[in-house]
BAKOL-716320 format. One line per 8 residues: their letters; for each residue x, y, z of N, C-alpha, C. Coordinates in pm, whole numbers, plus 50000, padded with zeros to 5 digits. Layout:
REM residues N
A) X,Y,Z,X,Y,Z,X,Y,Z; ...
REM end
This chain:
REM residues 242
MSVKVTDA) 58820,65945,19260,58907,65946,19134,59012,65850,19115; 59018,65858,18982,59103,65756,18904,59250,65752,18923; 59299,65864,18989,59464,65877,19032,59442,65940,19138; 59538,65865,19227,59537,65901,19377,59726,65970,19409; 59724,66072,19439,59847,66133,19453,59860,66150,19604; 59959,66116,19707,59994,66141,19806,60138,66163,19825; 60170,66246,19918,60316,66286,19939,60364,66226,20078; 60490,66213,20109,60532,66163,20227,60687,66130,20219
AGIRRIRL) 60770,66181,20311,60892,66155,20312,60979,66177,20174; 60961,66297,20127,61040,66325,20015,60974,66270,19876; 60846,66184,19879,60834,66113,19761,60674,66154,19722; 60654,66148,19611,60507,66160,19574,60469,66056,19511; 60359,65963,19582,60319,65849,19507,60210,65914,19405; 60237,65822,19285,60110,65879,19182,60040,65755,19136; 59936,65723,19198,59889,65586,19191,59766,65575,19078; 59780,65513,18965,59636,65500,18855,59544,65405,18941
DRAAKKNA) 59415,65432,18921,59318,65387,19013,59193,65357,18928; 59218,65267,18821,59104,65266,18748,59105,65134,18704; 59120,65006,18789,59158,64867,18759,59069,64796,18699; 58912,64847,18708,58832,64780,18633,58831,64796,18486; 58889,64899,18443,58927,64951,18303,59067,64913,18266; 59134,64837,18375,59274,64781,18345,59376,64944,18341; 59309,65050,18394,59403,65157,18433,59415,65237,18282; 59310,65229,18207,59330,65296,18075,59301,65413,18097
LDHAMYTT) 59395,65525,18029,59401,65640,18061,59306,65728,17964; 59230,65825,18059,59131,65903,17982,59153,66039,17991; 59089,66134,17935,59150,66301,17959,59143,66343,18066; 59088,66310,18169,59067,66353,18316,59173,66291,18403; 59215,66182,18347,59345,66077,18404,59484,66183,18361; 59487,66209,18235,59592,66291,18174,59619,66405,18248; 59533,66442,18274,59522,66604,18319,59568,66599,18479; 59506,66502,18543,59558,66496,18683,59694,66440,18701
LSEAIEAA) 59754,66346,18612,59879,66315,18606,59976,66415,18557; 59935,66496,18471,60009,66593,18441,60040,66743,18551; 59945,66720,18610,59931,66846,18735,60043,66775,18864; 60008,66641,18880,60068,66577,18992,60256,66578,18963; 60277,66568,18830,60423,66555,18780,60442,66688,18803; 60395,66788,18736,60477,66916,18737,60468,67009,18860; 60396,66941,18959,60391,67028,19080,60492,66927,19188; 60547,66808,19134,60585,66724,19251,60707,66798,19332
PGVILLEA) 60689,66762,19458,60807,66821,19544,60918,66736,19579; 60924,66621,19512,61042,66516,19541,61034,66408,19463; 61073,66303,19489,61105,66187,19384,60933,66143,19385; 60913,66106,19238,60799,66058,19191,60834,65885,19170; 60710,65841,19236,60683,65712,19249,60572,65681,19140; 60544,65622,19012,60439,65580,18948,60392,65435,18988; 60280,65427,19016,60209,65316,19040,60074,65315,18999; 60031,65159,19006,59873,65131,18964,59824,64987,19038
EGGDFCAG) 59672,65028,19066,59636,64955,19150,59560,64810,19042; 59544,64716,19083,59490,64607,19014,59600,64494,18939; 59548,64444,18860,59627,64331,18787,59712,64388,18697; 59682,64511,18624,59768,64560,18517,59793,64711,18553; 59920,64751,18491,59983,64897,18510,59853,64989,18428; 59876,64943,18287,59782,65051,18230,59781,64994,18085; 59639,65001,18053,59599,64936,17917,59610,65042,17786; 59675,65154,17795,59686,65249,17725,59567,65351,17733
NDIVDFIS) 59552,65416,17625,59422,65532,17612,59303,65464,17613; 59243,65527,17659,59089,65473,17706,59006,65507,17533; 58988,65382,17480,58895,65379,17342,58849,65484,17302; 58748,65546,17394,58626,65625,17337,58701,65778,17333; 58815,65817,17439,58888,65935,17423,58944,65907,17315; 59010,65818,17280,59140,65778,17174,59058,65839,17059; 58966,65769,17021,58908,65775,16906,58844,65926,16878; 58797,65996,16985,58759,66134,16967,58902,66221,16939
LASHEGSV) 59020,66188,16926,59131,66261,16906,59128,66290,16776; 59069,66223,16692,59044,66228,16517,58976,66341,16491; 58920,66392,16589,58837,66537,16506,58929,66655,16579; 59036,66622,16639,59110,66730,16678,59167,66830,16555; 59169,66956,16586,59240,67017,16489,59328,67154,16584; 59456,67180,16504,59504,67279,16572,59647,67177,16638; 59731,67246,16735,59837,67214,16793,59810,67095,16890; 59912,66993,16879,59887,66901,16971,59905,66916,17120
DALPVFRF) 59955,67047,17125,59998,67085,17263,59850,67096,17357; 59744,67134,17281,59620,67145,17356,59558,67027,17400; 59599,66907,17354,59541,66792,17402,59625,66740,17552; 59522,66688,17645,59552,66649,17762,59682,66541,17741; 59649,66446,17643,59786,66328,17645,59915,66397,17636; 59900,66505,17544,60028,66542,17538,60094,66679,17604; 59972,66717,17707,60035,66791,17819,60091,66667,17934; 60047,66573,17955,60136,66468,18014,60247,66416,17965
LKALTFAR) 60246,66411,17839,60375,66365,17783,60496,66459,17798; 60429,66612,17790,60532,66734,17800,60592,66699,17943; 60486,66679,18026,60540,66688,18193,60622,66585,18213; 60612,66465,18150,60696,66357,18185,60849,66388,18106; 60856,66445,18009,60968,66474,17907,61023,66608,18002; 60990,66688,18052,61058,66807,18144,61042,66796,18275; 61000,66674,18313,60997,66659,18483,61152,66678,18537; 61132,66756,18655,61272,66791,18696,61299,66676,18795
MPIVAAVQ) 61232,66617,18848,61208,66530,18965,61244,66384,18916; 61328,66283,18958,61349,66145,18934,61201,66088,18906; 61187,65982,18841,61047,65896,18828,61106,65764,18833; 61067,65710,18933,61050,65546,18922,60937,65512,18898; 60927,65371,18826,60808,65323,18778,60773,65194,18841; 60677,65166,18893,60652,64987,18924,60546,64945,18858; 60596,64824,18764,60479,64811,18649,60451,64638,18675; 60317,64623,18679,60270,64495,18688,60160,64445,18556
GQAVGVGT) 60152,64331,18526,60084,64288,18435,60089,64334,18311; 59973,64402,18229,60018,64461,18079,60032,64614,18082; 60120,64642,18031,60161,64817,18006,60144,64787,17882; 60041,64870,17797,60032,64870,17655,60015,65011,17610; 60093,65050,17475,60073,65177,17431,60161,65286,17503; 60061,65373,17541,60116,65475,17629,60172,65423,17793; 60122,65315,17792,60158,65247,17911,60305,65218,17917; 60352,65147,17809,60496,65127,17785,60587,65267,17759
TMLLHCDQ) 60510,65351,17669,60608,65474,17602,60593,65514,17720; 60539,65567,17823,60569,65632,17940,60694,65618,18025; 60717,65473,18014,60817,65378,18106,60937,65444,18041; 60965,65489,17915,61086,65536,17868,61145,65680,17897; 61037,65735,17974,61073,65863,18049,61123,65855,18181; 61088,65745,18254,61117,65710,18396,61289,65695,18405; 61329,65713,18530,61490,65713,18531,61500,65583,18610; 61394,65496,18681,61427,65353,18689,61267,65297,18677
VLLSEDAR) 61282,65163,18634,61145,65092,18608,61171,64962,18648; 61095,64918,18777,61078,64780,18807,60966,64713,18756; 60980,64597,18729,60902,64543,18655,60841,64403,18746; 60709,64335,18764,60716,64237,18816,60713,64128,18746; 60724,64009,18785,60768,63878,18702,60662,63851,18564; 60522,63898,18604,60450,63882,18519,60407,64011,18424; 60505,64100,18430,60472,64187,18318,60498,64189,18187; 60414,64262,18121,60408,64244,17960,60411,64378,17910
LSLPFLRL) 60514,64390,17818,60512,64568,17767,60481,64520,17624; 60366,64622,17560,60356,64593,17422,60307,64735,17352; 60336,64719,17217,60337,64866,17158,60260,64865,17010; 60120,64816,17015,60051,64760,16890,60017,64920,16812; 60093,65005,16809,60054,65122,16696,60032,65070,16583; 60126,64984,16541,60115,64959,16385,60001,64868,16351; 59966,64791,16428,59859,64693,16402,59740,64784,16375; 59715,64886,16467,59615,64976,16482,59614,65066,16352
GLTPEGGS) 59707,65064,16265,59717,65155,16157,59761,65303,16180; 59816,65276,16311,59896,65418,16389,60073,65392,16397; 60120,65521,16450,60229,65520,16450,60318,65556,16580; 60429,65524,16614,60479,65537,16750,60444,65678,16790; 60420,65682,16945,60404,65811,17013,60491,65799,17117; 60475,65942,17190,60545,65967,17317,60674,65957,17339; 60742,65997,17217,60881,65992,17195,60953,65883,17187; 60865,65746,17161,60909,65589,17126,61006,65596,17013
SLLLTERI) 60976,65662,16932,61077,65649,16799,61197,65669,16776; 61255,65791,16911,61367,65818,16912,61425,65739,17056; 61329,65751,17149,61366,65690,17306,61400,65549,17296; 61308,65454,17233,61294,65339,17247,61435,65273,17142; 61443,65368,17024,61613,65322,16945,61691,65356,17004; 61698,65469,17065,61838,65487,17155,61875,65389,17247; 61767,65352,17297,61798,65234,17416,61800,65102,17384; 61732,65016,17286,61759,64915,17238,61816,64885,17083
GHARAFEW) 61821,64997,17021,61880,64998,16905,61771,65003,16779; 61794,65019,16656,61694,65033,16562,61638,64913,16534; 61704,64808,16509,61666,64681,16433,61545,64605,16573; 61595,64624,16694,61527,64547,16792,61403,64647,16829; 61405,64774,16811,61286,64888,16826,61203,64868,16715; 61248,64830,16615,61137,64839,16491,61078,64704,16499; 61131,64591,16554,61072,64458,16552,60960,64479,16658; 60997,64561,16775,60901,64564,16882,60784,64612,16821
LSSGRPIP) 60786,64740,16757,60679,64822,16717,60606,64757,16578; 60682,64711,16521,60628,64623,16408,60543,64525,16440; 60582,64441,16514,60498,64316,16565,60416,64346,16656; 60436,64435,16771,60309,64455,16837,60320,64352,16928; 60414,64239,16961,60398,64134,17048,60422,64180,17189; 60357,64108,17289,60402,64136,17436,60561,64124,17462; 60600,64193,17517,60738,64187,17551,60735,64159,17699; 60793,64021,17720,60791,63971,17903,60897,64046,17937
ATEALNTG) 60893,64042,18063,60965,64138,18158,61147,64106,18157; 61108,63973,18139,61297,63919,18118,61368,63999,17999; 61264,63973,17885,61315,64059,17770,61354,64216,17783; 61256,64282,17849,61270,64434,17874,61392,64425,17974; 61395,64359,18058,61522,64396,18154,61672,64376,18071; 61680,64268,17988,61770,64238,17915,61838,64331,17802; 61737,64423,17781,61763,64517,17658,61767,64667,17703; 61751,64656,17853,61776,64773,17897,61661,64882,17933
VANRVVAR) 61525,64826,17927,61438,64902,17905,61378,64929,18074; 61410,64824,18167,61401,64805,18288,61520,64794,18394; 61506,64821,18491,61618,64798,18576,61614,64692,18685; 61519,64625,18699,61512,64507,18773,61360,64454,18750; 61375,64300,18780,61239,64226,18764,61214,64146,18900; 61112,64184,18970,61083,64135,19090,60945,64030,19087; 60942,63982,19217,60841,63893,19249,60754,63998,19261; 60575,63949,19191,60483,64025,19229,60440,64076,19340
EALETESL) 60444,63967,19445,60442,64038,19559,60534,64148,19635; 60663,64145,19581,60757,64239,19641,60779,64352,19547; 60706,64386,19435,60650,64531,19373,60676,64629,19441; 60566,64652,19512,60545,64787,19590,60657,64790,19688; 60695,64703,19742,60801,64721,19850,60956,64761,19793; 60965,64704,19674,61090,64709,19618,61102,64832,19546; 61009,64906,19467,61000,64993,19417,60987,65131,19504; 60936,65113,19624,60941,65219,19735,61052,65244,19800
SVAEKLAA) 61139,65112,19804,61272,65131,19870,61342,65192,19741; 61361,65187,19628,61427,65239,19533,61400,65413,19530; 61291,65463,19560,61231,65593,19567,61264,65636,19681; 61296,65576,19815,61331,65627,19932,61487,65643,19935; 61545,65553,19873,61709,65586,19845,61741,65700,19776; 61647,65744,19657,61692,65859,19604,61625,65964,19677; 61538,65974,19744,61477,66067,19819,61568,66104,19937; 61653,66029,19983,61768,66017,20075,61913,66120,20036
LPLAALIQ) 61913,66131,19918,62009,66213,19846,61969,66346,19866; 62075,66440,19839,62065,66590,19811,61978,66594,19711; 61874,66680,19729,61766,66712,19629,61818,66796,19485; 61885,66872,19537,61954,66967,19432,62046,66921,19341; 62139,66808,19412,62224,66742,19332,62153,66623,19242; 62057,66569,19326,61979,66481,19194,61908,66513,19085; 61816,66660,19070,61792,66732,19013,61872,66767,18892; 61988,66807,18947,62099,66880,18853,62142,66743,18766
AKSLMRQP) 62163,66643,18864,62242,66503,18777,62110,66487,18664; 61991,66446,18710,61895,66428,18601,61894,66508,18482; 61912,66639,18498,61916,66728,18393,62008,66746,18308; 62118,66687,18330,62259,66673,18296,62264,66539,18187; 62177,66463,18216,62159,66350,18138,62068,66316,18045; 61977,66438,18069,61845,66423,17957,61854,66552,17862; 61800,66531,17744,61811,66671,17659,61619,66693,17612; 61560,66718,17714,61448,66710,17675,61393,66823,17547
DMIWDQIV) 61429,66922,17537,61382,66979,17401,61402,66915,17289; 61489,66809,17270,61504,66734,17160,61407,66652,17142; 61388,66589,17279,61272,66470,17299,61166,66524,17255; 61103,66635,17321,60972,66701,17293,60945,66743,17151; 61076,66778,17070,61033,66820,16941,61004,66672,16854; 61051,66572,16894,61012,66459,16853,60891,66414,16872; 60838,66431,17001,60697,66406,17015,60616,66492,16971; 60618,66602,16953,60521,66659,16858,60514,66637,16715
REGETFLA) 60641,66592,16657,60645,66526,16524,60561,66435,16500; 60601,66331,16587,60515,66202,16618,60342,66243,16635; 60315,66349,16717,60211,66369,16727,60114,66410,16614; 60196,66483,16539,60124,66541,16428,60074,66428,16330; 60178,66318,16329,60165,66210,16207,60050,66106,16278; 60085,66077,16418,59962,66012,16484,59827,66044,16507; 59830,66202,16483,59673,66242,16447,59605,66228,16313; 59721,66245,16245,59667,66197,16086,59626,66054,16053
RLRSPEAA) 59685,66013,16125,59670,65858,16106,59541,65812,16199; 59513,65867,16279,59401,65830,16361,59270,65870,16251; 59299,65943,16148,59174,65988,16061,59175,65903,15950; 59277,65793,15953,59289,65723,15817,59182,65587,15828; 59152,65528,15715,59049,65422,15704,59123,65298,15782; 59224,65244,15783,59310,65150,15857,59269,65177,16031; 59283,65304,16037,59264,65325,16200,59123,65293,16223; 59038,65336,16163,58892,65343,16169,58853,65208,16181
AAFAAFLK) 58873,65110,16071,58843,64966,16087,58884,64895,16173; 59026,64931,16247,59087,64882,16378,58966,64898,16487; 58967,65027,16507,58878,65079,16632,58743,65018,16636; 58665,65012,16501,58534,64966,16465,58524,64818,16540; 58647,64760,16484,58644,64609,16522,58684,64563,16670; 58773,64639,16751,58767,64657,16890,58637,64667,16925; 58595,64800,16893,58458,64823,16989,58361,64727,16972; 58349,64640,16861,58249,64537,16852,58283,64414,16915
KG) 58403,64380,16918,58436,64291,17008,58439,64301,17155; 58449,64421,17189,58420,64462,17326,58263,64470,17386
REM end
C-alpha cells in the first residue's frame, strides 16, 4: 500500500508510503486518503516516509486529467480536497523535505503544521501554465496577504521552513530527527481534549462551504488550463527530462 493508516489512542496516523516517487500522489492514493479522512475516529496525523513529504501529483495521472469531462467532484483528487475541506477531526501535518503543489496546498487545510528544518514548500502552478488549486487562491491569501501569496504563486520558488513559519503557514519548525516525536506529541495533546468540544471548536473556526465553492471554481479553471498548449509543453519537457 502507498498509504498506511493506523489507529491508536484517539489518533489516526495517515502516512504516505511511496518514498521512491517522493510520495507523489496518484488516483489510488487520493482515494485511500479520502476514505481515511472521512472515517477518522479521532485526531488525524498526516505523515510521510522518506526524505520528502510529497512531490505533488503523479505526473502521469496528472496529465490524464486533461481528458476529463464533467464535474470535478468525480475526480479522486477532488474527493480528497473535499475530505480535507469538510473534515470534522483536527488535522496535524508533519512535513519534511519537499512539499510541492498539492503537497503544500493540503497544509492550508490542516489545523497544525510542523515543519522540519529542511522543509521547502513550493507552488509551481503558474510556471506549468496552470492556476492555483486546493483552495489556495483563497486560503493562502487569507493567511499571508495578497501581495505575498501572489509572489509565492507567481515565482514558484521553494519557500524555506522559517519563512513558512514567520508568515503563519506553519506552527513550528523542529529538527528533522525530532519531527515525528514532536508532531505525535501535538496530536496526543489534542486527542486528550474532550472530543465533542474539539470538533465543535474546529467547526466554528472554519467555513467549509465557502472554501469548497472556491475549490470547484479553481478546479474548473485548472482543468481548462491542463488542456492549454503551455501546460502540454511544460509536461512534455518534464517527461523528457525524467
